[in-house]
C-alpha positions, -999 to 999 in steps of 0.1 A, spaced: -328 -281 -211 -337 -256 -185 -374 -250 -180 -397 -221 -174 -396 -211 -137 -359 -222 -133 -334 -196 -121 -311 -188 -151 -275 -199 -143 -252 -169 -142 -222 -169 -165 -195 -146 -178 -183 -148 -214 -160 -129 -237 -180 -104 -259 -176 -89 -293 -154 -58 -292 -134 -71 -262 -143 -73 -226 -167 -97 -209 -204 -98 -202 -221 -115 -173 -258 -124 -171 -259 -108 -137 -250 -74 -153 -286 -74 -166 -303 -80 -132 -333 -57 -131 -339 -60 -168 -354 -88 -190 -329 -107 -212 -335 -125 -244 -307 -150 -244 -304 -169 -277 -281 -197 -287 -272 -201 -323 -248 -225 -341 -225 -203 -363 -218 -168 -375 -223 -161 -412 -245 -191 -419 -280 -186 -436 -302 -195 -406 -281 -176 -381 -279 -146 -403 -317 -145 -407 -322 -149 -369 -297 -121 -361 -312 -98 -387 -347 -104 -373 -336 -95 -338 -318 -65 -352 -349 -53 -371 -371 -58 -340 -345 -45 -316 -361 -11 -308 -394 -29 -299 -375 -54 -277 -357 -25 -259 -391 -7 -256 -404 -39 -239 -376 -36 -213 -353 -63 -225 -317 -67 -237 -306 -93 -263 -276 -115 -260 -265 -139 -287 -243 -169 -278 -224 -192 -301 -191 -212 -300 -175 -188 -325 -145 -166 -316 -147 -130 -305 -130 -121 -338 -157 -139 -358 -184 -122 -338 -168 -88 -344 -170 -94 -382 -205 -108 -381 -218 -79 -359 -201 -53 -382 -214 -69 -414 -250 -71 -402 -249 -39 -381 -261 -58 -350 -270 -35 -320 -267 -62 -294 -238 -82 -278 -225 -115 -292 -208 -138 -267 -182 -164 -274 -187 -198 -258 -160 -219 -275 -160 -248 -251 -199 -247 -250 -200 -247 -212 -228 -221 -210 -247 -238 -238 -244 -270 -218 -257 -253 -186 -288 -242 -205 -293 -275 -224 -285 -258 -257 -257 -282 -266 -266 -317 -277 -269 -343 -304 -279 -331 -338 -286 -349 -371 -277 -335 -405 -277 -353 -438 -281 -386 -419 -250 -380 -397 -251 -374 -360 -229 -348 -343 -228 -326 -312 -236 -290 -316 -257 -260 -306 -294 -266 -304 -309 -233 -316 -329 -221 -286 -339 -189 -268 -346 -182 -232 -364 -151 -219 -352 -142 -184 -371 -118 -161 -357 -90 -140 -350 -113 -111 -331 -139 -132 -359 -164 -136 -366 -181 -169 -401 -170 -180 -401 -186 -215 -381 -213 -233 -381 -217 -271 -364 -251 -277 -355 -260 -313 -362 -225 -327 -373 -220 -363 -357 -187 -373 -385 -173 -395 -406 -149 -374 -388 -160 -342 -381 -125 -331 -419 -118 -334 -426 -148 -311 -402 -133 -286 -417 -99 -288 -452 -113 -282 -440 -128 -249 -422 -96 -239 -452 -74 -247 -477 -100 -235 
């Protein structure tokens, strides 16, 4: 996994609503880049809703929010509409970006091992440097942890 102080690797991914988003589009602004496993699952819904509910404070702190999962753009469109999410959801179906950030790896569930998204968040500064890494995120109150760093 990338560490604090690393330059955040640039990427371009398909976004909800069509089009593409590049990390470099946000140069000059802080970015909260969060990786999550799957649209419409309990933990991912909680995490997205918390970012939604704290969005105005995140924007006031000078940051944008980008959510990334392997789900399709069509899935993201439905998830975003259902939850009224004000930020972009990016589709990484081959998990290349997740791998670049170390957010793809071995997971255990119910005693079985499989590969998947490791729920993690990266706060990137205006110059593209990672200033905070949250590996293995617990969704409850996570957006508040992010806000504390942004406002800190």
